[in-house]
DRENDO-1510 file (C-alpha; in Angstrom, 1 decimal, always signed):
<recs>
REC; n; res; u; v; w
REC; 1; MET; +36.5; -40.2; -19.4 .
REC; 2; ASN; +32.6; -39.5; -19.1 .
REC; 3; LYS; +31.1; -38.3; -22.4 .
REC; 4; ASN; +28.0; -37.0; -20.6 .
REC; 5; ARG; +30.5; -35.0; -18.3 .
REC; 6; LEU; +32.1; -33.4; -21.3 .
REC; 7; SER; +28.8; -32.1; -22.6 .
REC; 8; SER; +28.2; -30.3; -19.6 .
REC; 9; PRO; +28.4; -26.5; -20.0 .
REC; 10; SER; +29.7; -26.0; -16.8 .
REC; 11; TYR; +32.4; -28.7; -17.0 .
REC; 12; LEU; +33.5; -27.0; -20.4 .
REC; 13; ILE; +33.6; -23.6; -18.7 .
REC; 14; PHE; +35.7; -24.8; -15.6 .
REC; 15; TYR; +37.8; -27.6; -16.8 .
REC; 16; GLY; +38.0; -27.9; -20.6 .
REC; 17; ARG; +37.8; -24.2; -21.2 .
REC; 18; GLU; +40.7; -23.6; -23.3 .
REC; 19; ASN; +40.0; -26.7; -25.8 .
REC; 20; TYR; +36.3; -25.8; -26.0 .
REC; 21; TRP; +36.7; -22.2; -27.2 .
REC; 22; GLU; +39.7; -23.2; -29.3 .
REC; 23; ASN; +37.6; -25.8; -31.1 .
REC; 24; SER; +34.8; -23.2; -31.6 .
REC; 25; ILE; +37.0; -20.6; -32.9 .
REC; 26; ASN; +38.5; -23.0; -35.3 .
REC; 27; LYS; +35.0; -24.4; -36.7 .
REC; 28; LEU; +33.9; -20.7; -36.6 .
REC; 29; ASN; +37.3; -19.6; -38.8 .
REC; 30; LYS; +36.3; -22.5; -41.3 .
REC; 31; PHE; +32.9; -21.5; -42.0 .
REC; 32; ALA; +33.9; -17.7; -42.2 .
REC; 33; TYR; +36.3; -18.5; -44.9 .
REC; 34; LYS; +33.4; -20.3; -46.8 .
REC; 35; LYS; +31.1; -17.3; -46.4 .
REC; 36; ASN; +31.7; -13.5; -46.8 .
REC; 37; GLY; +33.8; -10.8; -44.9 .
REC; 38; PHE; +30.9; -10.1; -42.6 .
REC; 39; MET; +31.4; -13.7; -40.9 .
REC; 40; LYS; +34.9; -12.4; -39.7 .
REC; 41; LEU; +33.3; -9.4; -37.9 .
REC; 42; TYR; +30.7; -11.5; -36.4 .
REC; 43; LEU; +33.4; -13.9; -35.2 .
REC; 44; PHE; +35.4; -10.9; -33.6 .
REC; 45; VAL; +32.3; -9.6; -31.9 .
REC; 46; PHE; +31.4; -13.3; -30.7 .
REC; 47; CYS; +34.8; -13.7; -29.0 .
REC; 48; VAL; +34.6; -10.3; -27.3 .
REC; 49; MET; +31.2; -11.0; -25.9 .
REC; 50; ALA; +32.4; -14.4; -24.8 .
REC; 51; SER; +35.5; -13.3; -23.0 .
REC; 52; GLN; +33.3; -10.6; -21.1 .
REC; 53; MET; +31.0; -13.6; -20.2 .
REC; 54; PHE; +33.6; -15.9; -19.0 .
REC; 55; PHE; +36.5; -13.8; -18.0 .
REC; 56; ALA; +35.2; -10.5; -16.7 .
REC; 57; GLN; +36.8; -9.3; -13.4 .
REC; 58; THR; +34.6; -9.0; -10.3 .
REC; 59; GLY; +36.0; -8.2; -7.0 .
REC; 60; ILE; +38.4; -5.9; -5.6 .
REC; 61; ILE; +41.6; -5.6; -7.6 .
REC; 62; LYS; +44.6; -4.6; -5.9 .
REC; 63; SER; +48.0; -3.2; -7.3 .
REC; 64; PHE; +51.1; -2.6; -5.4 .
REC; 65; TYR; +54.3; -0.3; -5.7 .
REC; 66; PRO; +57.7; -1.9; -6.4 .
REC; 67; ASP; +58.4; -2.0; -2.5 .
REC; 68; GLY; +55.5; -4.0; -1.8 .
REC; 69; MET; +53.4; -1.0; -0.4 .
REC; 70; LEU; +49.6; -1.1; -1.6 .
REC; 71; ARG; +49.0; +1.3; -4.4 .
REC; 72; SER; +45.3; +0.7; -5.3 .
REC; 73; GLU; +42.2; -1.1; -4.3 .
REC; 74; ILE; +39.4; -0.9; -7.0 .
REC; 75; SER; +36.1; -2.8; -7.0 .
REC; 76; TYR; +34.7; -4.2; -10.2 .
REC; 77; VAL; +31.8; -6.0; -11.3 .
REC; 78; ASN; +31.8; -7.7; -14.8 .
REC; 79; ASP; +34.8; -5.5; -15.5 .
REC; 80; ILE; +32.8; -2.4; -14.8 .
REC; 81; LEU; +33.9; -0.1; -12.0 .
REC; 82; ASP; +31.2; -0.6; -9.2 .
REC; 83; GLY; +31.8; +0.2; -5.5 .
REC; 84; THR; +34.7; +2.0; -3.9 .
REC; 85; ALA; +37.9; +3.0; -5.7 .
REC; 86; LEU; +40.9; +3.7; -3.1 .
REC; 87; LEU; +44.3; +4.9; -4.3 .
REC; 88; TYR; +47.5; +5.3; -2.0 .
REC; 89; HIS; +50.5; +7.3; -1.5 .
REC; 90; PRO; +53.9; +5.3; -1.7 .
REC; 91; ASN; +54.1; +6.0; +2.3 .
REC; 92; GLY; +50.5; +4.0; +2.8 .
REC; 93; ASN; +48.4; +6.9; +3.3 .
REC; 94; LEU; +45.3; +7.3; +1.4 .
REC; 95; SER; +45.6; +9.3; -2.0 .
REC; 96; GLN; +42.2; +9.3; -3.2 .
REC; 97; GLU; +38.5; +7.7; -2.8 .
REC; 98; LYS; +35.8; +7.7; -5.1 .
REC; 99; THR; +32.7; +5.6; -5.2 .
REC; 100; PHE; +31.4; +4.2; -8.7 .
REC; 101; SER; +27.8; +2.8; -9.6 .
REC; 102; LYS; +27.9; +0.7; -12.9 .
REC; 103; GLY; +31.0; +2.7; -14.1 .
REC; 104; ILE; +29.5; +6.0; -13.3 .
REC; 105; ILE; +31.0; +8.2; -10.2 .
REC; 106; HIS; +28.3; +8.8; -7.6 .
REC; 107; GLY; +29.0; +9.8; -4.2 .
REC; 108; TRP; +31.9; +11.8; -2.4 .
REC; 109; VAL; +35.3; +12.2; -4.2 .
REC; 110; ARG; +38.1; +12.8; -1.9 .
REC; 111; GLU; +41.8; +13.6; -2.3 .
REC; 112; TYR; +44.4; +13.5; +0.2 .
REC; 113; TYR; +48.1; +15.0; +0.9 .
REC; 114; ASP; +50.5; +12.1; +2.0 .
REC; 115; SER; +50.4; +13.5; +5.5 .
REC; 116; GLY; +46.7; +12.0; +5.5 .
REC; 117; LEU; +45.1; +15.8; +5.3 .
REC; 118; LEU; +42.1; +16.4; +3.1 .
REC; 119; LYS; +43.2; +18.1; -0.1 .
REC; 120; GLU; +39.9; +18.4; -1.7 .
REC; 121; GLU; +36.5; +16.9; -1.6 .
REC; 122; PHE; +33.1; +17.1; -3.7 .
REC; 123; TYR; +30.1; +15.4; -4.5 .
REC; 124; ILE; +29.2; +13.7; -7.6 .
REC; 125; ASP; +25.4; +12.7; -8.5 .
REC; 126; ARG; +25.5; +10.0; -11.2 .
REC; 127; GLY; +28.4; +11.8; -12.9 .
REC; 128; ILE; +27.4; +15.5; -12.3 .
REC; 129; LYS; +29.1; +17.5; -9.9 .
REC; 130; ASP; +26.5; +19.0; -7.2 .
REC; 131; GLY; +26.9; +20.9; -4.0 .
REC; 132; THR; +30.0; +22.0; -2.3 .
REC; 133; HIS; +33.5; +21.6; -3.7 .
REC; 134; LYS; +36.3; +22.5; -0.9 .
REC; 135; ILE; +40.1; +22.6; -1.6 .
REC; 136; TYR; +42.4; +22.8; +1.2 .
REC; 137; PHE; +46.1; +23.9; +1.6 .
REC; 138; GLU; +48.9; +21.5; +2.4 .
REC; 139; ASN; +48.8; +22.7; +6.2 .
REC; 140; GLY; +45.0; +22.0; +6.5 .
REC; 141; GLY; +43.7; +25.4; +6.0 .
REC; 142; LEU; +40.8; +25.9; +3.8 .
REC; 143; LYS; +41.7; +27.6; +0.4 .
REC; 144; SER; +38.5; +27.7; -1.5 .
REC; 145; ILE; +34.9; +27.0; -1.6 .
REC; 146; GLU; +32.7; +26.4; -4.7 .
REC; 147; VAL; +29.1; +25.6; -5.2 .
REC; 148; PHE; +27.7; +23.4; -8.0 .
REC; 149; GLU; +24.0; +23.3; -8.8 .
REC; 150; ALA; +23.6; +20.4; -11.7 .
REC; 151; GLY; +27.1; +20.8; -13.0 .
REC; 152; LYS; +27.1; +24.5; -13.1 .
REC; 153; LEU; +29.1; +26.6; -11.0 .
REC; 154; VAL; +27.2; +29.3; -8.8 .
REC; 155; SER; +29.4; +30.6; -6.4 .
REC; 156; ARG; +33.2; +30.4; -5.4 .
REC; 157; ASN; +35.1; +32.1; -2.3 .
REC; 158; GLN; +38.7; +31.9; -1.8 .
REC; 159; PHE; +41.0; +32.3; +1.2 .
REC; 160; LYS; +44.3; +33.4; +2.0 .
REC; 161; TYR; +47.1; +31.1; +3.3 .
REC; 162; ASP; +47.7; +31.1; +7.1 .
REC; 163; PRO; +51.1; +29.8; +7.8 .
REC; 164; LEU; +50.1; +29.6; +11.6 .
REC; 165; TYR; +47.0; +27.4; +11.2 .
REC; 166; LYS; +47.3; +24.1; +12.9 .
REC; 167; PRO; +45.0; +21.1; +11.9 .
REC; 168; SER; +43.4; +19.1; +14.5 .
REC; 169; ILE; +44.7; +15.3; +15.2 .
REC; 170; GLU; +41.5; +14.3; +13.8 .
REC; 171; ALA; +42.0; +16.1; +10.3 .
REC; 172; PHE; +45.2; +14.1; +9.9 .
REC; 173; GLN; +43.4; +10.8; +10.6 .
REC; 174; GLU; +41.1; +11.3; +7.7 .
REC; 175; GLY; +43.4; +9.8; +5.3 .
REC; 176; ASN; +45.9; +8.5; +7.5 .
REC; 177; ARG; +46.7; +4.5; +7.2 .
REC; 178; GLN; +49.8; +4.2; +9.3 .
REC; 179; VAL; +48.0; +1.8; +11.8 .
REC; 180; GLU; +47.1; -0.6; +8.8 .
REC; 181; VAL; +50.8; +0.0; +7.4 .
REC; 182; LEU; +52.3; -1.1; +10.8 .
REC; 183; ARG; +50.1; -4.1; +11.0 .
REC; 184; ARG; +51.2; -5.4; +7.6 .
REC; 185; LYS; +54.8; -4.6; +7.9 .
REC; 186; ARG; +54.9; -5.9; +11.5 .
REC; 187; SER; +57.1; -2.8; +12.5 .
REC; 188; ASN; +58.7; -3.1; +15.6 .
REC; 189; LEU; +57.6; -0.2; +17.2 .
REC; 190; ILE; +57.7; -0.5; +21.0 .
REC; 191; CYS; +55.4; +1.3; +23.4 .
REC; 192; GLU; +53.1; +0.4; +26.6 .
REC; 193; ILE; +49.8; +1.6; +25.3 .
REC; 194; ASP; +46.9; +0.3; +23.1 .
REC; 195; VAL; +47.9; +2.1; +20.0 .
REC; 196; CYS; +51.6; +3.5; +19.6 .
REC; 197; PRO; +52.1; +6.9; +18.4 .
REC; 198; LEU; +52.9; +6.9; +14.6 .
REC; 199; PRO; +54.5; +9.5; +12.3 .
REC; 200; ILE; +51.9; +11.0; +10.5 .
REC; 201; GLY; +53.7; +10.2; +7.0 .
REC; 202; GLY; +55.0; +6.7; +8.3 .
REC; 203; MET; +58.5; +6.0; +9.1 .
REC; 204; LYS; +59.2; +6.8; +5.3 .
REC; 205; SER; +58.4; +10.5; +6.3 .
REC; 206; ILE; +61.4; +10.3; +9.0 .
REC; 207; GLN; +63.8; +8.5; +6.6 .
REC; 208; ASP; +63.1; +11.2; +3.8 .
REC; 209; ILE; +64.4; +14.0; +6.1 .
REC; 210; LEU; +67.1; +12.0; +7.4 .
REC; 211; VAL; +70.8; +13.6; +6.7 .
REC; 212; TYR; +73.3; +11.1; +6.1 .
REC; 213; PRO; +76.3; +12.4; +7.9 .
REC; 214; GLU; +79.2; +12.8; +5.5 .
REC; 215; HIS; +81.8; +11.0; +7.9 .
REC; 216; ALA; +79.7; +8.4; +8.3 .
REC; 217; LEU; +79.2; +8.0; +4.5 .
REC; 218; LEU; +82.7; +8.2; +3.8 .
REC; 219; TYR; +83.7; +5.4; +6.3 .
REC; 220; GLY; +80.7; +3.2; +5.3 .
REC; 221; ILE; +78.7; +3.4; +8.8 .
REC; 222; GLU; +75.6; +1.7; +8.2 .
REC; 223; GLY; +72.9; +0.2; +10.9 .
REC; 224; THR; +70.2; +1.4; +13.0 .
REC; 225; VAL; +69.9; +4.2; +15.8 .
REC; 226; LEU; +67.6; +3.1; +18.2 .
REC; 227; ILE; +65.7; +6.2; +19.9 .
REC; 228; ILE; +62.9; +6.6; +22.3 .
REC; 229; ALA; +60.6; +9.6; +21.9 .
REC; 230; ILE; +58.2; +11.2; +24.1 .
REC; 231; ILE; +55.0; +12.3; +22.2 .
REC; 232; SER; +52.6; +14.7; +23.5 .
REC; 233; GLU; +48.7; +14.5; +23.0 .
REC; 234; THR; +48.8; +17.1; +20.2 .
REC; 235; GLY; +51.4; +15.0; +18.1 .
REC; 236; ASP; +54.5; +16.9; +18.9 .
REC; 237; VAL; +57.8; +15.5; +20.1 .
REC; 238; LYS; +58.6; +16.5; +23.6 .
REC; 239; GLU; +61.7; +14.7; +24.4 .
REC; 240; THR; +64.2; +12.2; +22.8 .
REC; 241; LYS; +66.9; +10.0; +24.0 .
REC; 242; ILE; +69.2; +7.8; +22.2 .
REC; 243; LEU; +69.2; +4.1; +23.4 .
REC; 244; LYS; +71.7; +2.6; +21.0 .
REC; 245; GLY; +73.8; +4.8; +18.8 .
REC; 246; LEU; +76.1; +4.6; +15.8 .
REC; 247; GLY; +78.3; +7.4; +16.2 .
REC; 248; LEU; +80.0; +9.6; +13.4 .
REC; 249; GLY; +76.8; +12.2; +13.7 .
REC; 250; CYS; +74.4; +9.3; +12.8 .
REC; 251; ASP; +72.9; +9.8; +16.4 .
REC; 252; GLU; +72.4; +13.5; +15.9 .
REC; 253; ALA; +71.0; +13.1; +12.4 .
REC; 254; ALA; +68.4; +10.6; +13.9 .
REC; 255; ASP; +67.4; +12.7; +16.9 .
REC; 256; ALA; +66.9; +15.8; +14.5 .
REC; 257; ALA; +64.9; +13.8; +11.9 .
REC; 258; VAL; +62.5; +12.6; +14.8 .
REC; 259; LYS; +62.3; +15.9; +16.4 .
REC; 260; GLN; +60.9; +17.4; +13.0 .
REC; 261; THR; +58.3; +14.6; +12.5 .
REC; 262; LYS; +54.6; +15.2; +13.2 .
REC; 263; PHE; +52.9; +12.0; +14.9 .
REC; 264; LEU; +49.5; +10.8; +15.5 .
REC; 265; PRO; +49.4; +10.7; +19.2 .
REC; 266; GLY; +49.0; +7.3; +21.0 .
REC; 267; GLN; +45.6; +6.0; +22.2 .
REC; 268; GLU; +44.8; +4.0; +25.5 .
REC; 269; LYS; +41.2; +2.8; +26.2 .
REC; 270; GLY; +39.9; +4.8; +23.2 .
REC; 271; LYS; +41.5; +8.1; +24.5 .
REC; 272; VAL; +44.6; +10.3; +23.3 .
REC; 273; VAL; +47.3; +10.3; +25.6 .
REC; 274; GLU; +51.0; +11.2; +25.9 .
REC; 275; ALA; +53.3; +8.5; +25.4 .
REC; 276; SER; +56.8; +7.2; +24.6 .
REC; 277; VAL; +57.6; +5.1; +21.5 .
REC; 278; THR; +60.7; +3.4; +20.6 .
REC; 279; LEU; +61.8; +3.8; +16.9 .
REC; 280; ASN; +64.4; +2.2; +14.9 .
REC; 281; ILE; +66.1; +4.8; +12.5 .
REC; 282; GLU; +67.7; +3.2; +9.5 .
REC; 283; PHE; +71.0; +4.0; +8.1 .
REC; 284; LYS; +71.7; +2.4; +4.8 .
REC; 285; ILE; +74.1; +3.5; +2.2 .
REC; 286; LEU; +72.5; +2.8; -1.4 .
REC; 287; ASP; +75.6; +4.2; -3.5 .
REC; 288; ARG; +78.5; +2.1; -2.3 .
REC; 289; SER; +80.9; +4.3; -4.5 .
REC; 290; LEU; +80.4; +7.2; -1.9 .
REC; 291; ILE; +82.3; +5.2; +0.7 .
REC; 292; LYS; +85.8; +6.2; +1.0 .
REC; 293; ASN; +88.4; +3.3; -0.6 .
REC; 294; ASP; +91.0; +3.5; +1.9 .
REC; 295; SER; +88.9; +3.9; +5.0 .
REC; 296; LYS; +88.9; +0.1; +6.1 .
REC; 297; GLU; +92.0; +0.5; +8.6 .
REC; 298; GLU; +91.2; +3.9; +9.4 .
REC; 299; LEU; +87.5; +2.8; +10.5 .
REC; 300; LYS; +88.8; +0.5; +13.0 .
REC; 301; LEU; +90.2; +3.7; +14.9 .
REC; 302; VAL; +86.8; +5.7; +14.4 .
REC; 303; ILE; +84.8; +5.1; +17.3 .
REC; 304; SER; +81.4; +6.9; +18.2 .
REC; 305; ASN; +82.3; +10.4; +19.9 .
REC; 306; SER; +78.6; +11.3; +20.4 .
REC; 307; ALA; +77.0; +8.1; +21.8 .
REC; 308; LYS; +74.9; +8.8; +24.8 .
REC; 309; ASN; +74.8; +6.8; +28.1 .
REC; 310; THR; +71.5; +6.3; +29.6 .
REC; 311; GLN; +72.7; +5.3; +33.1 .
REC; 312; ASN; +75.6; +7.6; +34.1 .
REC; 313; GLU; +75.9; +11.3; +33.0 .
REC; 314; PHE; +79.7; +11.0; +33.7 .
REC; 315; ASP; +80.3; +7.9; +31.5 .
REC; 316; ARG; +83.0; +8.8; +28.9 .
REC; 317; ARG; +80.6; +7.6; +26.2 .
REC; 318; ASN; +78.8; +10.8; +26.5 .
REC; 319; PHE; +81.9; +12.7; +25.3 .
REC; 320; ARG; +80.8; +15.1; +22.2 .
REC; 321; ILE; +82.1; +17.7; +20.0 .
REC; 322; GLU; +79.7; +20.6; +19.2 .
REC; 323; CYS; +80.4; +23.4; +16.4 .
REC; 324; LYS; +78.5; +25.4; +14.0 .
REC; 325; GLU; +80.0; +24.0; +10.8 .
REC; 326; GLN; +78.0; +21.6; +8.6 .
REC; 327; PHE; +79.7; +18.8; +10.0 .
REC; 328; CYS; +81.8; +18.8; +13.2 .
REC; 329; PRO; +85.3; +17.4; +13.9 .
REC; 330; VAL; +85.7; +13.8; +14.9 .
REC; 331; VAL; +88.3; +12.1; +17.0 .
REC; 332; ILE; +90.5; +9.8; +14.8 .
REC; 333; GLY; +90.3; +6.8; +17.3 .
REC; 334; GLY; +87.3; +7.7; +19.0 .
REC; 335; TYR; +87.1; +9.2; +22.5 .
REC; 336; GLU; +88.9; +6.4; +23.9 .
REC; 337; LEU; +92.0; +7.7; +22.7 .
REC; 338; VAL; +91.5; +10.8; +24.5 .
REC; 339; TYR; +91.2; +9.0; +27.6 .
REC; 340; LYS; +94.2; +7.0; +27.1 .
REC; 341; ASN; +95.9; +10.4; +26.6 .
REC; 342; LEU; +94.6; +11.6; +29.7 .
REC; 343; GLU; +97.2; +11.7; +32.7 .
REC; 344; VAL; +95.0; +11.0; +35.8 .
REC; 345; LEU; +96.8; +12.5; +38.9 .
REC; 346; SER; +96.6; +10.5; +42.3 .
REC; 347; ILE; +94.5; +13.2; +44.0 .
REC; 348; ALA; +91.7; +12.7; +41.7 .
REC; 349; ARG; +91.5; +9.0; +42.8 .
REC; 350; ARG; +91.8; +10.0; +46.3 .
REC; 351; LEU; +88.9; +12.6; +46.1 .
REC; 352; LYS; +86.9; +10.2; +43.8 .
REC; 353; LEU; +86.4; +12.9; +41.0 .
REC; 354; LYS; +83.3; +13.0; +39.1 .
REC; 355; GLY; +82.3; +15.6; +36.6 .
REC; 356; ILE; +82.4; +17.0; +33.0 .
REC; 357; PHE; +84.9; +19.3; +31.5 .
REC; 358; GLU; +83.7; +21.8; +29.3 .
REC; 359; ILE; +86.6; +23.1; +26.8 .
REC; 360; GLU; +86.4; +25.5; +24.2 .
REC; 361; GLY; +89.2; +25.0; +21.2 .
REC; 362; GLU; +89.8; +25.5; +17.8 .
REC; 363; ILE; +90.7; +22.8; +15.1 .
REC; 364; ASP; +92.4; +23.6; +12.2 .
REC; 365; ALA; +91.7; +22.1; +8.6 .
REC; 366; ASN; +94.3; +19.7; +8.9 .
REC; 367; GLY; +92.7; +18.1; +12.1 .
REC; 368; PHE; +95.1; +19.4; +14.7 .
REC; 369; MET; +93.7; +21.5; +17.8 .
REC; 370; THR; +95.5; +24.9; +17.9 .
REC; 371; ASP; +94.0; +26.5; +21.1 .
REC; 372; ALA; +91.8; +25.2; +24.1 .
REC; 373; ARG; +90.6; +27.0; +27.2 .
REC; 374; VAL; +88.7; +25.2; +30.0 .
REC; 375; LEU; +85.2; +26.9; +30.6 .
REC; 376; LYS; +84.3; +24.5; +33.3 .
REC; 377; GLY; +86.5; +22.2; +35.0 .
REC; 378; LEU; +87.1; +19.9; +38.1 .
REC; 379; GLY; +90.3; +21.7; +39.3 .
REC; 380; TYR; +93.1; +19.8; +41.2 .
REC; 381; GLY; +95.3; +19.7; +38.1 .
REC; 382; MET; +92.9; +17.6; +35.9 .
REC; 383; ASP; +91.8; +21.0; +33.9 .
REC; 384; GLU; +95.3; +21.0; +32.3 .
REC; 385; ALA; +95.5; +17.1; +32.0 .
REC; 386; ALA; +92.4; +17.4; +29.9 .
REC; 387; VAL; +93.4; +20.1; +27.6 .
REC; 388; SER; +96.7; +18.2; +27.2 .
REC; 389; ALA; +95.0; +15.0; +26.2 .
REC; 390; LEU; +92.7; +16.7; +23.7 .
REC; 391; MET; +95.8; +18.6; +22.3 .
REC; 392; LYS; +97.6; +15.6; +21.6 .
REC; 393; SER; +94.7; +13.9; +19.8 .
REC; 394; LYS; +94.2; +13.8; +16.0 .
REC; 395; TYR; +90.7; +15.1; +14.3 .
REC; 396; ILE; +89.0; +14.4; +11.3 .
REC; 397; PRO; +88.3; +18.3; +10.6 .
REC; 398; ALA; +85.1; +19.9; +10.2 .
REC; 399; LYS; +83.5; +20.1; +6.9 .
REC; 400; LYS; +81.4; +22.5; +5.1 .
REC; 401; GLU; +80.2; +22.1; +1.3 .
REC; 402; GLY; +82.4; +18.9; +1.2 .
REC; 403; ASN; +85.4; +21.0; +1.9 .
REC; 404; ASP; +87.9; +20.5; +5.2 .
REC; 405; VAL; +87.4; +23.9; +7.4 .
REC; 406; PRO; +88.9; +25.0; +10.6 .
REC; 407; SER; +86.3; +25.4; +13.3 .
REC; 408; LYS; +85.6; +26.6; +16.8 .
REC; 409; VAL; +84.5; +23.8; +19.0 .
REC; 410; LEU; +83.0; +23.1; +22.4 .
REC; 411; ILE; +84.0; +19.9; +23.8 .
REC; 412; TYR; +82.2; +18.0; +26.6 .
REC; 413; MET; +84.5; +15.5; +28.2 .
REC; 414; PRO; +83.1; +13.5; +30.9 .
REC; 415; PHE; +85.2; +12.4; +33.9 .
REC; 416; ASN; +84.6; +9.4; +36.3 .
REC; 417; TYR; +87.5; +8.2; +38.6 .
REC; 418; GLU; +85.6; +4.7; +38.7 .
REC; 419; GLU; +86.1; +4.1; +35.0 .
REC; 420; LEU; +89.9; +4.4; +35.1 .
REC; 421; ASN; +92.0; +1.3; +35.0 .
</recs>
């Protein structure tokens, strides 16, 4: 190896840095033992200065949450805070932003709620608060205004909470970073415009309010509900439709969670527009011990009683049961078993009957239908046949606070002669 190259300082730093420092420290140690204790202090100071010189961090340092979401982006120059420091909520939206100059805060300091709305903002002039300090309620309304002069509070005004206050979409966009999150995760949101409508708190905000149906949990139902939502120009959900369901209450739970969510509206050519967006709502059981142990065979019989058909309103897949309990009854064997029990009269075929039976009934805590009456029927003897089919069926009873309870139900039972075997 070239000896001249070894003596080059730059080579020692970038190629032989470890050996160089190790040899240097060994020599200083030997010298320090020969001299007095002050040399040990000198050695310590020398090492600290050397590490700052050659190993100091410069640039933007990032940290991440365990799930891979960005947690912070902080700018350093020679291990000193200098530039912008950004902190993020777990959902990807901005949490805090500060500007540093040579280790001292200098500029606006802003903190945000996880929705993207501003929580507070104030100005720091080289480490000293100066000017207006505003604090906001979680719904975006102004909570207080304080005025500082050279670090001293000179005035304060406080405001009452207004539950009817609705912030503008622009206010949500202040700290919202869901477009960047969507790009990083390569999410499969589907829309037909330039910028898709996005949940203000990200998809995590929908998952956080999603209630896992108890029956689906007991039977280990997992998967994705595909749902299309129409989002208004103000970010409200106007309408939803299930494109692909899981059944056992998952479809209804996904629909309810989406309807409770506030969105950033879609954009087309830079303008806010009403638009539809297709969302994937995931159902995943984290605690496998909650799954019913003896449910495998029974699960084969349990088919969705609430799946919606997007093509024909009289399709039997639109069969559903409604009630006022926490969890409504479910047909064991699914809606198909009900139709197998249905006696179809020849006149129904001749007349090509189509329609929806609306039947009110009662299902006891043992899963038996004890009473039923037709609110809206098709006539020609088919009303009685529909009631008979429902009475023959067995149900998973309604549940309230984990207990089987009797319930009054309203059953929608589509009928279409074209689907008969």
